[in-house]
N, C-alpha and C positions, 0 to 999 in steps of 0.2 A: 494443622493447616495454618500457615501464617496470613497476615492480614491482606497481603497481596493477592493471594490466591484465592482468598474468600470474595474479595472484590471482583477479580477476575471471573469467578464462577457466577456471581450476582450479574454481573453484566451481561453473560451469555443468555440469562433467562430473563432480562429487563423487558418491562411491558412497552418502553417507547425508544426509539433510536436516542433521543436525548438522554434518557436515564443511562443508556448502555455507555454512552460517550462520557459521561461524568463519571460511572464507575470504573469504566477502562482508565481514564485520565487519573483517577485516585490510585489505582493499582499500578499504573507506569510510573508514578511519582515514588512510590514505594520501593518498586523494584522493576526497572526496565527491561522486561522480558520480551524477547521479539516476538512471541505470540501476540502478547497483549497489545503491543505496539501495532502489529499487523492487523489486529481486529479493530483497533481504534481507527485507524487509517481506512479500513474497510467500511466500518459503519458512518464515519465522516463522509466518505465517497457516496455511500448509499443515502445519506441524507442531504446530498445536494451540496457539500461543503468541500470541494476538491482541493481548494487551497489551503485549508486547514489539514487536509488529511497527507500532505506532502511530507511534512516533518517526520511524524510517525512512521510513515511508510519508509522513508529514506533511511530512517534508523533501524528498522525491522531488516530492511535489506541488507544493511551493513552486519548486522548482528547475527545472521544465520545464511546458509548458502543455498536455500530452497528457493523455487521458482515463483511462489505466489506473491511474496512482498514486491519484488520488481515488476512483477505483471501489473500488480494494483498501482504502483507508483507511476508506471508508464502511462496508465489511463488517467490518473490524477492530473499529470503533467499535460497530457493531451487536452483534457477538459477546461484547464486554464489557459490553454492556446500556446504553450510552449512545446511546438510540435518537435523541436530538434531534440530537446531533451528526453521528451516522449521516446522519439524514435532510438536514441542512445540507450535509454534504460531498457526499451524493449529488446535490444539487441544483447544485453546483458542476461535478461529472463531466458532468452534463445539459446545462449551458451550453456546456461544451467539446465534447460529443457528445451531441446529443439522443436518439440512438436506442440509448445505452448501456444494454443489458439488465440488468445488475446494478444500475446506479443506478435504472432505473425499477422495478426490483423492490423496492428498498429505500425509495423514495418511497412507492411503493403500499402496502407493508407497514408504513409508518408513518403512513397518513393520518390516524389518531386524532389525530395532534400537529398537523395542519394549522391548527387554530384558534389555536394559539400563535404560528404563523407570521404572522399578521395583526395 
Protein backbone atom coordinates (compact mmCIF):
# COMPACT_ATOMS: atom_id res chain seq x y z
CA UNK A 1 0.00 0.00 0.00
CA UNK A 2 1.50 3.33 -1.04
CA UNK A 3 1.75 6.39 1.22
CA UNK A 4 -1.12 8.17 -0.51
CA UNK A 5 -3.48 5.26 0.05
CA UNK A 6 -2.40 4.90 3.69
CA UNK A 7 -3.09 8.60 4.31
CA UNK A 8 -6.46 8.31 2.55
CA UNK A 9 -7.45 5.39 4.78
CA UNK A 10 -6.27 7.22 7.91
CA UNK A 11 -8.32 10.27 6.91
CA UNK A 12 -11.48 8.16 6.55
CA UNK A 13 -11.19 7.13 10.18
CA UNK A 14 -9.88 10.44 11.56
CA UNK A 15 -11.22 11.60 14.92
CA UNK A 16 -11.87 15.18 13.82
CA UNK A 17 -12.66 16.96 10.56
CA UNK A 18 -9.46 18.98 10.91
CA UNK A 19 -7.38 15.81 11.15
CA UNK A 20 -9.19 14.31 8.15
CA UNK A 21 -8.64 17.48 6.12
CA UNK A 22 -4.91 17.47 6.84
CA UNK A 23 -4.59 13.79 5.94
CA UNK A 24 -6.63 14.13 2.73
CA UNK A 25 -4.51 17.13 1.71
CA UNK A 26 -1.29 15.18 2.28
CA UNK A 27 -2.69 12.23 0.33
CA UNK A 28 -3.81 14.45 -2.57
CA UNK A 29 -0.37 16.09 -2.70
CA UNK A 30 1.21 12.66 -3.21
CA UNK A 31 -1.40 11.36 -5.64
CA UNK A 32 -4.36 13.53 -6.69
CA UNK A 33 -6.90 10.71 -6.92
CA UNK A 34 -10.47 11.85 -7.57
CA UNK A 35 -11.89 10.10 -4.51
CA UNK A 36 -9.38 11.71 -2.17
CA UNK A 37 -10.13 15.14 -3.66
CA UNK A 38 -13.88 14.51 -3.46
CA UNK A 39 -13.67 13.47 0.19
CA UNK A 40 -11.39 16.41 0.97
CA UNK A 41 -13.93 18.78 -0.56
CA UNK A 42 -16.83 17.12 1.22
CA UNK A 43 -15.03 17.29 4.57
CA UNK A 44 -14.22 20.96 4.02
CA UNK A 45 -17.86 21.60 3.14
CA UNK A 46 -19.06 19.82 6.28
CA UNK A 47 -16.52 21.79 8.33
CA UNK A 48 -18.11 25.04 7.14
CA UNK A 49 -15.36 25.88 4.64
CA UNK A 50 -17.18 25.97 1.30
CA UNK A 51 -14.70 28.34 -0.37
CA UNK A 52 -11.81 25.98 0.40
CA UNK A 53 -13.91 23.04 -0.87
CA UNK A 54 -14.30 24.46 -4.39
CA UNK A 55 -10.86 23.59 -5.80
CA UNK A 56 -10.69 19.95 -4.68
CA UNK A 57 -14.31 19.39 -5.74
CA UNK A 58 -13.70 21.01 -9.13
CA UNK A 59 -10.65 18.78 -9.61
CA UNK A 60 -12.62 15.68 -8.59
CA UNK A 61 -15.38 16.68 -11.02
CA UNK A 62 -12.94 16.74 -13.93
CA UNK A 63 -11.07 13.59 -12.91
CA UNK A 64 -14.11 11.30 -13.06
CA UNK A 65 -17.56 11.16 -14.59
CA UNK A 66 -19.57 10.26 -11.49
CA UNK A 67 -22.23 12.59 -10.07
CA UNK A 68 -21.14 13.04 -6.46
CA UNK A 69 -18.32 15.58 -6.97
CA UNK A 70 -20.28 18.01 -9.17
CA UNK A 71 -23.25 17.77 -6.82
CA UNK A 72 -21.02 18.71 -3.87
CA UNK A 73 -19.31 21.40 -5.95
CA UNK A 74 -22.68 22.96 -6.79
CA UNK A 75 -23.51 22.99 -3.07
CA UNK A 76 -20.18 24.67 -2.23
CA UNK A 77 -20.69 27.31 -4.92
CA UNK A 78 -24.20 27.99 -3.69
CA UNK A 79 -22.93 28.41 -0.12
CA UNK A 80 -20.37 31.02 -1.19
CA UNK A 81 -23.05 32.91 -3.08
CA UNK A 82 -22.14 32.06 -6.66
CA UNK A 83 -25.64 31.03 -7.66
CA UNK A 84 -25.07 31.02 -11.42
CA UNK A 85 -22.02 28.75 -11.25
CA UNK A 86 -23.86 26.56 -8.73
CA UNK A 87 -26.75 26.25 -11.20
CA UNK A 88 -24.39 25.45 -14.09
CA UNK A 89 -22.55 22.75 -12.13
CA UNK A 90 -25.84 21.31 -10.84
CA UNK A 91 -26.94 20.97 -14.47
CA UNK A 92 -23.72 19.07 -15.18
CA UNK A 93 -24.53 16.78 -12.27
CA UNK A 94 -28.01 16.21 -13.74
CA UNK A 95 -26.49 15.25 -17.09
CA UNK A 96 -24.55 12.59 -15.22
CA UNK A 97 -27.55 11.51 -13.13
CA UNK A 98 -30.94 13.11 -13.85
CA UNK A 99 -32.28 11.91 -10.48
CA UNK A 100 -29.63 13.53 -8.27
CA UNK A 101 -31.66 15.18 -5.49
CA UNK A 102 -29.11 17.79 -4.46
CA UNK A 103 -28.63 18.98 -8.06
CA UNK A 104 -32.40 19.10 -8.65
CA UNK A 105 -32.80 21.13 -5.46
CA UNK A 106 -30.12 23.62 -6.56
CA UNK A 107 -31.50 24.01 -10.08
CA UNK A 108 -35.02 24.50 -8.73
CA UNK A 109 -33.74 26.95 -6.11
CA UNK A 110 -32.06 29.07 -8.77
CA UNK A 111 -34.90 29.11 -11.29
CA UNK A 112 -34.86 32.92 -11.22
CA UNK A 113 -31.56 32.67 -13.11
CA UNK A 114 -33.04 30.51 -15.88
CA UNK A 115 -33.66 33.50 -18.18
CA UNK A 116 -29.89 34.07 -18.17
CA UNK A 117 -29.36 30.48 -19.37
CA UNK A 118 -31.10 31.14 -22.66
